[in-house]
N, C-alpha and C positions, 0 to 999 in steps of 0.2 A: 414942833417937836424937833428936836436935834437926831442925829442919826442913831439908827437902833443898835444896840450893841450884841454881843452874842451872849452876854450875862442876862439881858432883858429877855432873851428868847428861852435861856435856860432856866431863868425862874417860872416863864410862864408855862413851859412845860412840864415842869417837875423834875428836871435831871440838872446834872452837873455841865459846867461850860465844856469840858473835855468831850462828855457824850455829845455835845451840839457838833463840836468840832470833828468828832468821827463822823458824823452824818456827812457834813460839807466836805470831808476828805475822802468820801467813798468808802470808809472802814465800817461797813455795815453788816459783815459777815455774822459777828455773835449778837446782833443787835434785835432785841425783840421787836417784832411787828408792830405791837401795840406802842412802843416806846419811839419808834419810828414815824408813825402816825401823829404821835402828841407832837414832834417836834417840828413836823412839817406843817401841823395846824397853826402852830406858834408863830411859825415863819412867815405864813401867809396872814395871819392876824395882825402882825406887826409891821408887815412889810419889810423884814430884814431884807438887806442886800450885802454880801460879804464884800470887804474892802480888799480887792484884787492887788491892787497896788501895793497895799501893805503887805499882804501874804507874799509878794513876790519878792519885796526887799527883806522880808525876812527869811525866806526858805531858798532864794535864788531861783525858783521854778515858779511856772504857772500852771492852773489846772486846763491847760490845752495841749492836745494832741495835733503833730503834723502830719498832712496826708501827700505823699508826693506822687502822681500819677503821670504815665505819658501824656496824654490829652482826655478830656472829658469829651472832645470831638467825637471819640468812640462812647456810645451808650453804656457800654459794659463798665468803663471806669467810672462815668456817672452814677451808675447804679451801684458800684461797690463804694462810692463814695458815700452814698445815701446810709447805704447799711452800717457803715463803720460810723458815720455820724450817730445814727441811732444808738448804736452800741455804746459808743462814748458817753452820749448824754445819759444814758439809763446809770452809768456808773459816775456821774458828776463831772463829766468832762465835756469841753468844748471842743471844735475840729476847726484846722487852717488848712486850706487845699493848695496846692501848688501844682501846676502842669511843666513838665519837664522836657516833652518832647524827645525823652530819652538821652538827652545832651549830658554827659558826665559832668560839664563845669557848670553848666545850669542847676544841675542836682546839688552840686557842692555849694554853691550859692545859697539857694535856698536852703539847705540844711543847716549852714553856718548861721543865715541871719535867724532863723526858727529859734537855732541855741542860743543866739545872744539875746533873743526877746525872753528868754526864759523856758523854752518849748525843752523838754527833756525825753521825751517819747515819742517816736516818730514811726509811720508806716512807709516804707519805700515800696512801689511798683515799678521798680526798673527793669529788671530781668537782664541787665548788662551782667557779662561773666565776670567782672571783677569789681570790689568795693573799695579798692584802693585810694580813690579820690576822697572818699568820706574817712579815711581811716584818723586823721587827725580829730574830727570831732567825737568818734566812737572812742577813742583812748581818752577823751576829756570825761567820760561817761554818759554818753547818749545811749539811751535804750531804745535800738533799732528793731523792727520786724521787718524783714522783706515779705513781700506777697507775692504769690505765682511764680516764686523762683527758690528752687530747693538748695540747699546749703552747699556750698561749693569749697573746695579744698582750702582756698586761701583766704576764707573770710574769717574775721576777727571772733574768737571764741565766744564772746558775747551775744553776737547777733542770732536772733530768733529767725526761722522761715517758717513760712506757711504756703503750702502750696497743694494742687492736686497732683497726681501721678500724671505729669503730663505723656511720658511714653505710652501710658495705658490707653489715656485718652486718643492718641493717634491711631495706636491700634485698634481700639474700639471701632472707632470711623471707618478705617480701612476694611477690617473684616465684616463689618455691615454690609457693606458694598459689594464685596467678594462673596460673602454669602447669598446675595441676591443674584450672583451670577456675573458681574462685571470682572472682566480681565484687563482692561484697559483703563487705568487710574491716573490722574492727575493730581499732584499737589501743588495749589496756589498760596503764594504767600508774598509779603515785601520782603525785606531784609531777613535772613535768618540769623543775623548776629547778634542773638539774646539765647540766653538759658533755655526758656521755655518753647521756644520758636524751634529750635533745633532738636528739643527732645519731643515735640510732637510730629516733626518730621520723621525722626529715628524710630518712634512707634509705628508711623505711616509703612515706613519701608520694612520693618519686622513682620507687619501683616502681610505685606506682598510675598517676602521671602518664605513665611510659614506656609503660603500658599502653593509654592513653587514658581512664582512669578518673577519673572528678572527685573529687577527696578531700573536697569539701564536700557530696558527695552521699553519702558513707559514714556509718553509724549511728556514732555517736560517745557517749562516757561522758562527763559533766559531772563524775564524781569526781575527774578528773586536776587539776581547779583547785580542789578543796576539802580533797582529802586529802592528808597529809604524805608524805614519801618511801616509807613503808611497807617499810622496810628488815626490822624485827623482824614485822609483821602483814601480810607481803606475800600471803600465801596468803589471808587473811581480804580483803584488798582486791580479789583476783581473783575471789574468791567473789561478795563483793558486786556487783562490777561484773557478773559473768555474770547475776546475779538481775535487774538493773536493764535491762540491754541485751536478754535474752532473753525478759523477759516483754512486750517491745512487738511490735507489729505488723511493723516495719520491720527485724526483727533480722538480723544478719549470719550468713553460712554459715562464716565463718572468723574467726578470732583470731590476731593477733601480740601476745604478753606481754612487757612490758619485762625480765623475767628469768623463771626455772623456776620460782621459788617462786609469783611471780604468776599464771603459766601453770597450775600445778597446783590453785592456787586456782580459777581458772577452770572447771578441770575437775570440781572437785568442786561447783560452782555449777551446772555443766550436768548432774550425775548430780541433783542435787536437783531439778531440773525435769523429770527423765526424758527427757533429750536423750544421745544417745549421742557419745561423743568418737571422732572418727576416721571416723564415720558419719554422723550427722546434724549435726555440727559438727566442723571441724577446728580444731586448736590448735597453736600454733609457740611455745615459750620461748625463753629466751636464757641462756647460760652452760653449758650440759651438765653440771649436780651430777650426784651419783651418784644422787639419787631419780629423776632424769629416765628413766633406763633401768630401774628397779625398779618404777615406775608401770605401773599397767595401763588402759590400753594404753600401752606405751612412748612418751616424748613426743619428738618433733620438735623440734629446738632448734639454736641457733648455739652452736657450741663456742670456747670462749676456751682458748687455750694456756697456762693459767696455770702450769705447771711451767716452760715456758722462760721465761715473763715473770718467776716469781720468780728464777729463774736470773740474768737480766738485771740486777735490781734489785740484787741482792747485789753482782755484779760492777761496776755503775757507782757504787754507794758506795765500793766499796773502791778504784775507779780515781779517785775524786774525793779522797781523801785525799792523794793526790801530784799533783793538778792545781793550777795556779796560779790565784791569786784572779781574775785577769782572763780565765781561759779559760772559755768557754761551754759549757753543759751541751748535751746533744742530745735529740732526740725520736726515739724508737723506736716505729714504727706495725706491727703483726703483722695478718697477715691471718685473718679468722674462717672457719669453716668450718661448711657447712649439714649437720647430720647429720639424716637423714630416717629415722624410726621410724613407727609405727603411730597416732598421733595426727592425721596430717595423710592426707587422702585426697581425691579430686573431691568435689563435692559431690552429695548424693542426687540420684537422678533427678528430675528435675522442679522442684528446689527453687529455682534461679536464675531459670527461666523465671517461677514462682508468685509470686517476691519482685518481679519487677520489671515484672510484669503491672500 
């Protein structure tokens, strides 16, 4: 048998070739479920496989989305990639994954190469303040969604941003510890030179100020100025910070970490120093990766609704394909959620009084 054609699928399903094409291209909003089922059955029975090369030559694009993350060395980005792939497959798209290490030149190269391969919709998980390095490709018609990075004043008008309210997340984490009775809190992160990290730290500081706590009096870790973002080695960043902060006389009683991997590294560093997480020191992370609930003690954290965010990202890219060139993108801001587990508790009896004496 020769290659099965779209016309043969249409005849077998009792529909027009254009209806089959609509299904193959994800345009199923107005399609009856029974019609979709007949086409799916015909495709399976005949073994039809779309000629992707021919389609790309005809349209200049491929039914593939690009995803650029800092590094899947952080399980959060691996989990988001999985959710995005699932959402893309449900709409008839495939996914290509790239790791940028938050390097603008590497991001630019990946985006341009994906564009040359016909990829017209991409999700960028950069959190870098500027998108200037991507401006030429955006101007050519790239449909770009930034993830975990609220819209910035200098962003091209067409860019869509999807993020949680990061200042609120930092505020929730610090407020939770303050409500437990902690008055000496530390914030631990690698470099703060990204939009989301700066925002989380700003929320942390706001919670302290609202409680009448002087941020400048809090124990601080100078490594944030010297250590890179730490997407791959985040746990080691947290461990190193814990060793340095908790070997000092003015050590904190609680820590908010920039993400869960850093928080888990803090927990390991505390264990190295014979300090008990959730008893001697409270720790709060950010993201709610799967390891957060598996750790002993389970980690209190700020949850990001990544499944919903991934679905929204795919929907925005597909919608942008029919959006006019002059129509602006939009900014979607979701609410973070505090998930309380055993790593946070009131300060040990006498600890706060002793430290403030």
